C-alpha positions, 0 to 999 in steps of 0.5 A: 500500500502507499504511504507518505514517509518522511526519512529526515535529513532535509529530504522531501516526503516520499510516497512509498510502498509500505506493509502493515501487519494485522491488528493485535489485541485492542487495535483497529485496522482502518481503511483511510478515506481522507486526511487533512494536511495540518501545520503539525505535519509541516512542523515535523518536516521543518524540525519545529517538532522533533520526531524520530524517523522514518515516520508515516505522517498524517494525524487528521483522518477518517475512514472505514474499519477494515478489521479489529483485534481481540477485545475491541468492542466499540467499533466493528468492520464497516463502521465509519470512524474519525481518527483521534490523536489522543490515545489515552488509557481510559483508566487513570484519574484524569481519564475517569475525571473526564480529562483524557488530554491530561492522561497519565498513562497515555501510550507512547505514539513513538512505539512500534506502529505496525508499518514496515518499509520496503527495506524491511525497516520499521517506520514510526507512527505519527501522533498515534494515527499516521493518516497519510496511508491507504490503511493505518493501525490505531488503538481502539481509543483512537477510532471514534465512530461517526455518523456515516452521513458526514462525508469523509473529507469533512469528518477527517477535519473534526479529528484535529483542526475543528476539535482543537479550535472549537474545543479551545473555546467551549472546553478549555476557555469556556467562553460565556454568551455575550463575552468579547473575544479576539482571535490572533491567527485565522488559519485552519485552527483560528477559523475554528476558534472563531466558529467556536465563539459563534457557538458560544454566543460571544460578541464581538468576535475580533479576528486578527491576521496578516493575510487579507484572504484569511480575514475574508474567511474569518468573516464567513466563519462568524468574525464580527470584525477583522483587523489586518496586523500589517495595516491596522493599529490592532491594540487601539482597535481591539480596545475600542471594539471591546470596551477597553479589552477582550474578555477572552483572547486566543493565540493561534500562531505560536509566536511569543510576540503575538502571545505577549500582545494577546495578554496585553489586550485582555480586560481585567479578569480576562483569559488568554488561551494559547493554542498555537505551538511555538518551537520546542523549548521556546521561552516567554517573559511577561510582567507578572503584575499583569496577572493581579488584574485577575487575568489568566493564561491557559495552555490548551492541548487538543481542544481539551477534548473528550473525543467520544463525546465531542466528535459525534457532537461536532458531526451533529452540529455539521449535519444541522448546518451549525458548524462550517466544514465545507468552507474549510476545505480549500483544495483536494489532492491525491496523496501523490501530490504531497509536495504541491499540497505542502507548498500551498500550505507553506505559502498560506494558501490553505485553510485546509488541504485534504488528501483523498486516499480512497473515494469508494464509499 
């Protein structure tokens, strides 16, 4: 079967033939139908996220269960599933308390994946999923059943970009109706933060970016105001639009200067949620006295998601016309066009690019 393999050393991602073993106990073999290209995949390639190689990339996908290993009870062959990067144990205090992103016994995603290259060497699994392959092998916790009425290219995006952005608003920050929001960065994640604000009933929702085409999309996704950071006085405009400062700010860029600005533009009692991912090891300093105005800084992993609850909920919102997914997809690609898709992502041309790996229903 085909898969997108990154071997490191600055070499381009190659579409290679790989083999995959049958599922063992607690594992699910999935025929991948569609997979989204995310900045996290790019970050492995450019070294921002250190990762062992060779690795089969991709972590935002959906498909059909092909077969299951012993002990699997939550899915069966033929089920439509969204792949979750969160392979939590389901038994520790955090999992039982409804906080699986804080799992203390999460399996290591860099463990043996079942992939074998033509050379006979094993390849690592990326983020518990490795969705850029015609088939992938995941743990039962990472195969979440979804309503089959949701097209696979739409369902795939729920598994990372949508749950991360919407979850940052609803799960992590817990934005109240009528609260003011400012969103820094309106790529694939930021757009979903914006529509998370719409679902929460936030008002106003101010979107900030440096690319006009992304700001135009932000308006489509529900931003009440947009600011171009290359032209507008962002600080003055945000304070004017929010009556002195935002109740909630979301940083979706992964840039410490933007994080600093987002904190400065909070109202007293406001909350900054950092969704963007700076390079590993990045440090940030700020004036501690700022926090004495009852401000809070939150980290946010994977939208603080509970996949078995959140994925079906997001699918239902899409089917009800309340969650925009169609509009997120800028372009579809065959997996063989990986280089072109990555180029489009690097140039900021994509909200989401989606690979179609198997167009059979």
